[in-house]
C-alpha positions, 0 to 999 in steps of 0.5 A: 248220114254215114253209110254201112260201108263207111261205118265198117271201114271206120271200125276196121281202122281200129284194128290196123297196126300202129294205133297202140289201141288193141293192146290196151283193150286186150289188157282190159279184157284180161283184167275183166276175166281176172276180176271174174275169177277173183270174185269166183274164188272169194265167194267160194263159187256158190253163185257161180255154180248156180248161174252155170247150172241155169246157163247149161239149162238154157244152152241145152234148151236152145241146142234142142230147138236149133241144131248146134252147127246153127245155134253156135255161130248164131250166138257168137255173131250176137255176142260179137255184134253187142261187143262191136256195138258197144265199142262203137257207141263209146268211140263215137262219144269220144270222137264227138268230144275231141272232134266236134262238128264232124269237120275233121276225120274220125278219131281212128284216122287222127290217131293213125295220122298222129302215130305216122307223123311221129315216126316221120324223119327228123327234118331241119329247114333253114330259111326265111321269108315265103319260101321257108313257110311254103316248104314247111306247109308241105313237109308237115304232111309227112313228119312231126319232127320238123325244126324250122330255123328262121332268120331274124334279120328283118327290119322292115314293116311291122317286124321293124317297128316292134324291133325298134320299139320293144327290142323284140326279135322280128316276128314276121317270118316266125309267124308265117312258119307257125301258121304254115305248121299249124293244123288249122292253117287257112284260118290261122294264116288269115288271122295272123295276117290281119293288119290293124288299119292305119289311123289319122295322124291325130289319133293316139293309136300305135296299132296301125300297120301292125299285124295280129300275128306279130303282136301275138308272138311279141306278147307271148315272148313277154309273158313267157319270159323270153322268145324261145319259151314264147314260141314253145307256148305259141306252138302248143296253143296253135297245135303246130306240128314240129317247132319254129326256132330263131337262128339266134336271139341276138339283135342282128343287123344285116349289111351289104357291100356293093360292087361299086363299094357302097355299103348298105345297112338294113335287110329292107334296104338291100333289095332297093340298092339296084346294084349287084351285091358283093358280099353280106355280113351282119352286126354283131359279126359273130352272133350265138346260135340258139342251142336248141338249133344246134341240137336239132341239126346234130340229130337231123336226118335230113337238112333242107336249105329252103327256097328264098331270098338268097342274101336276105333270107338264106344267108343271114342264117348262115352268118351265125358261125355255130350254124355254119360249123354244124352244117359242115360237120353234119352227116345228114343229107343236105338239100338246097331247094333252088329258087325258081326266078331271079329276084330284082335287086339281089340275084339278077344274072345269077345261075344255080351254081352262083347261089350255092357259091355264094352260100359256100363262101359264107359257110367256108366250104362245101356243104350242099350235096344235092340241089332240087330244081324246076324242070324246064318249063315253057313260058317261064324264065327260070333261073339258069341251071348250069348242070355241067358246073354243078356236076364239077362241084360234086352236086347231085341235080334233082329235076322235078315239076314242083311249081304252080302258076300265080295269075298269068305270068307268076310262079311259085313252089307248090307246097305238097308237090315239092314236099312229095318230091323231097320225101320221095328222094329221101326215101330212095336215099335211105334205101341206097344207104341201107344197101350200101351198109 
């Protein structure tokens, strides 16, 4: 049972600025007044005159029985009560249809949130793996204008099989990002993660080991006429806040050259080498960027390099020459969200500045202005933050508590906390720019 106070609060939300509802209700009232005036002119005022006489008599009778300073306000209150009652009934009926079962916020709250998110910053987040989806999960509470640019170099597991069997883009990271940006994230994540069980060897089923989300996106791409259209259609079906785009539509194979001169082909094989990586590249050597990715980067107000595997999640996006060029030409603030701990087989022994230097080597020069790092935390062996070198490189270092514990020893980024720190920093950056101009 909803209390009277809560009902009053919900009705009050409809009076808040930004909903774009009051203007339409006012237009309806003006229209009703004009209809009344038109009818009065059309019928030459005769019925209106008689009705006016009856109303005058009724008002005179009430005024004689009850003093004017009491009867006037009383009638006003009764009239306003009828209006509020009627509006509440109409809006409740609409809410019951659009937001069934009372599980979601009421319609006014949804409209207010929708308007606020639509006015949010234009953000481009680049990366792959769990780091990018973790970042997106928090950012979606601050803007609907998010573009996730996702690596397509994955060749392992279900994604690798679909890539080999159907020539499809590896859908795993795309799937995780769509789930992270969806309204019903928890249910959708569980659905997308579901893997069909492996069958006995004699079984003819080829679904074993595939995740439902990977199959869903592959089918959407097939029936929509391409991955770009398929992802757009999937975003509509899943009520995604923002959009998810592959860095390129080309069939990219990642390779790495190790310190001992060995070359390894395949994204899934690189972390297994156990040797320090000297450099990475891809085949084809210069894949074409998706045009909509370049458009988003040109319009971006904030560009984020998400945390993730340096050589297998972040750098594959930078190996697309047009994306690297767009990063260097961008006038938007570019922030790198540093990884928390070193990754075995990839970044052991590297500092935060080493990560940034590896990215700059691929892009062809400096492009990051700010790096967000976790503040020193007792009991956690974080990637070394070499502040003096970072300052020498001209980078602003923002330290904040953005982690959450996993089990007894593990840590990961906390989605909401990470997004809150980034958007607070961005808000202060905007204020500084406005003062400077």
